[in-house]
N, C-alpha and C positions, 0 to 999 in steps of 0.2 A: 942940214934941213928944218926950216921956220913950222910952226906948227898950221902955218898960213897955207905952205909950197907942200903940203905932205898930199900923196897919192888916197884918194878916196877910194871905196870898195866894199862892192856890194859881194857878202860872202853868203851862196846856196848852200846847204849844206845841210840833211839831218838827223848822220852823225854826230852824236854832242864831242866825242873825242876827238872824232877828225875836226871835228869845228874848232875844239880851242887849237889844235894843234897848229890850220893855218892863221888863223887871227893870231895866235903870236907870233910867229915864224912871220907872217907880214906885218904888226908891228914892226918885231924887229929890221924890216929892210926898212921899217921910215915909213909906211902905209899908214890911212888911218881907215877905221873900220866902219863906214857909215852907217851901215846895219848886217848881223847876220840873219838871215831865215831859215826855216827847214822846210814848209808849204813851198808849192810851186804856184800856186793864186798869190800869193803875200808877196811875192817874188815877184812877180810879171805885173803886182800893177805898182811894184818900187823899180820896174824896169824900163814903164813909162814914165815913170814922173824922177826917181832921185838925181841928183846932183850926184855924178861920181864918174872916176877916170877908167874903171873897169870893172867886171866880176868878174865871181869863179863861181862852177854852177855842177855843182855834181847832180849825175843824169839821171839815176834813181832818187828821187825820193818818195821814200814810205811806197811804190809802186808805181809815182807818175811822176812820166817827164818833163825833162827839165827846157824840151824843148821849146817852148811856146815862150818861156823866157830869155832864151838867144834870140828868137823873133823877134819881138821886143827893144831888147838890144841892134841888134843889127841894122834895124827901122829907124832908132836914133844917131847909130852911127859908133858906138859905147863897142871899146873891145871887150872879148871876154877869149874866159877857160873853161873846157868842161876840167872835172876832175872826174875821177873811173877807176871800179876797177873791172868793168868789161871789156876794156880797148876799142880800138875805133869801130868795133863788130856792134856795138852797142851805143853808136850816135848814127840817128837819123842822116840816110844817105847823103844827103846835101849841104849836115852841114860839119862829115868827116873831112874838111880840110880848115878847120876850128883845131885847135892849138888844145890839146890832150895830157893830162895833167894824168898818169897811171898814180893807183893806190898803190901801199902804202905812199906817202906824199915823200918826197925827194929834196929837199930842203933847198940843196943847190940848184935842182933842176928848177925849181918854185921861183927861188930866186933873179934866174935868167930868164924867166918866162916873166916876171912883174917886170923886170926894168924894160920888156922888149913893147911890154903893152902900158904904159904909161912912163916913159923917162921922160 
């Protein structure tokens, strides 16, 4: 895969260790990290404007939920998956059909999801 064909990913995660793990895995899978942000406010702004192929969203960002980010991505048709330790019950009811990756992140499951979101 050439540099120009790499899938661009927005990572939204407020736990530094989880963010580093996810970024490393994504890069191993041939993705380019377009941005890694820790707040819903910054993530929503990027979700509205940034050129990305898909996004991974931590559900709870220091007490603020990332559902507004998901709404912005949905409005643009950009695929995403939630990262959460809360399970499906931690996701807003109308977003529960979204892809959910449970923490701790299973590298094989993440790889499979990445391939399905941005083949």
